[in-house]
C-alpha distance (Angstrom), angle and dihedral (degrees) to the residues before:
residue distance angle dihedral
X1 . . .
X2 3.80 . .
X3 3.78 114.7 .
X4 3.81 97.6 -151.6
X5 3.75 144.5 -8.0
X6 3.78 126.5 50.6
X7 3.79 110.3 -6.3
X8 3.81 98.5 -176.5
X9 3.82 101.0 109.4
X10 3.81 99.3 -146.3
X11 3.80 93.8 43.2
X12 3.80 90.2 49.3
X13 3.82 89.7 49.7
X14 3.81 93.4 50.3
X15 3.82 90.9 48.9
X16 3.81 90.8 51.4
X17 3.82 89.7 55.1
X18 3.82 94.2 55.5
X19 3.77 122.2 112.9
X20 3.79 137.1 -177.5
X21 3.83 112.2 -58.0
X22 3.81 94.1 16.3
X23 3.78 114.6 133.0
X24 3.80 131.2 -140.6
X25 3.79 126.0 -168.7
X26 3.79 122.7 -146.7
X27 3.79 103.8 -157.4
X28 3.76 138.6 -167.6
X29 3.79 117.3 -126.6
X30 3.81 93.6 -92.0
X31 3.81 104.9 48.3
X32 3.82 108.7 118.2
X33 3.80 104.1 -123.0
X34 3.81 120.5 -162.2
X35 3.78 114.3 -110.9
X36 3.81 87.8 -134.2
X37 3.83 94.6 72.3
X38 3.80 128.9 67.4
X39 3.81 111.0 -100.8
X40 3.77 121.6 -160.6
X41 3.80 99.5 -157.5
X42 3.79 109.6 -158.1
X43 3.82 95.1 160.5
X44 3.79 110.4 126.3
X45 3.81 104.6 162.3
X46 3.81 130.2 -19.1
X47 3.78 106.9 -61.6
X48 3.82 96.9 15.6
X49 2.92 118.5 131.7
X50 3.76 99.6 18.7
X51 3.79 121.1 -133.7
X52 3.81 91.1 -120.4
X53 3.81 93.8 53.0
X54 3.80 92.1 51.8
X55 3.81 93.3 43.2
X56 3.80 92.2 50.2
X57 3.81 91.5 49.7
X58 3.81 91.1 49.8
X59 3.80 92.4 47.9
X60 3.81 88.7 57.3
X61 3.82 89.9 56.2
X62 3.82 107.0 32.3
X63 3.80 131.0 62.6
X64 3.81 104.5 -132.5
X65 3.79 120.1 -164.2
X66 3.81 97.6 176.8
X67 3.78 143.0 -14.4
X68 3.78 140.8 -141.9
X69 3.78 126.5 -146.9
X70 3.77 137.2 168.7
X71 3.81 117.3 -97.2
X72 3.78 87.4 -131.3
X73 3.81 89.9 67.7
X74 3.81 94.6 55.9
X75 3.81 95.8 79.2
X76 3.79 94.6 47.0
X77 3.76 140.9 64.3
X78 3.81 93.1 -83.9
X79 3.79 90.5 59.1
X80 3.80 89.9 54.3
X81 3.79 91.3 51.9
X82 3.79 91.3 53.2
X83 3.82 93.2 44.3
X84 3.81 90.0 54.4
X85 3.81 89.4 58.3
X86 3.80 99.2 40.5
X87 3.82 93.2 117.4
X88 3.83 89.0 64.0
X89 3.82 95.6 39.2
X90 3.79 102.7 56.2
X91 3.81 123.3 -147.7
X92 3.79 118.4 -4.7
X93 3.78 128.0 -128.1
X94 3.79 115.5 -162.9
X95 3.80 121.5 -153.5
X96 3.78 134.7 161.0
X97 3.80 117.9 -87.1
X98 3.82 88.2 -109.9
X99 3.82 90.8 52.9
X100 3.80 90.4 49.2
X101 3.80 90.2 52.8
X102 3.83 89.1 49.5
X103 3.84 88.8 57.2
X104 3.80 93.3 57.7
X105 3.83 99.8 87.4
X106 3.83 88.0 61.8
X107 3.80 98.8 54.1
X108 3.80 121.8 105.9
X109 3.80 90.8 -130.8
X110 3.78 143.7 -29.0
X111 3.77 131.3 -126.8
X112 3.81 112.7 -150.3
X113 3.80 113.8 -154.3
X114 3.78 128.5 -169.4
X115 3.81 89.8 -113.5
X116 3.80 114.3 141.7
X117 3.82 97.1 -175.5
X118 3.82 113.3 116.5
X119 3.81 116.3 -101.1
X120 3.83 95.0 3.6
X121 3.81 92.9 153.5
X122 3.77 128.8 120.3
X123 3.80 135.4 177.0
X124 3.79 114.5 -145.7
X125 3.82 117.5 -155.4
X126 3.79 110.3 -150.4
X127 3.77 121.7 -128.1
X128 3.79 133.4 -178.7
X129 3.82 128.7 -99.0
X130 3.82 94.6 -123.0
């Protein structure tokens, strides 16, 4: 049994498969995710787990070199959550919410949270630890 870190077996497996330049999306409960990508669905009930809890757990496991978020999220609570973690997220790329949704078929996998805050979606671009 793992001592620490992400315990969810499938999420841990998907993280282990990541390489440099792969992308991962952390999604709120309403983001339409393509059926063609693996989805780790953690949503239990609205609000559980929170976007920030999942993002923080992922940031402990994944090397992130940059991130992409929708401009629509910048004015809201989700934008504040991302801004508070900018030191661990690298440079930011801003796109429209529609452009962010168009990126989804190219991600390695998605993690669906129970977050019910509008535009709480973020694409993490994987880096390397050296």
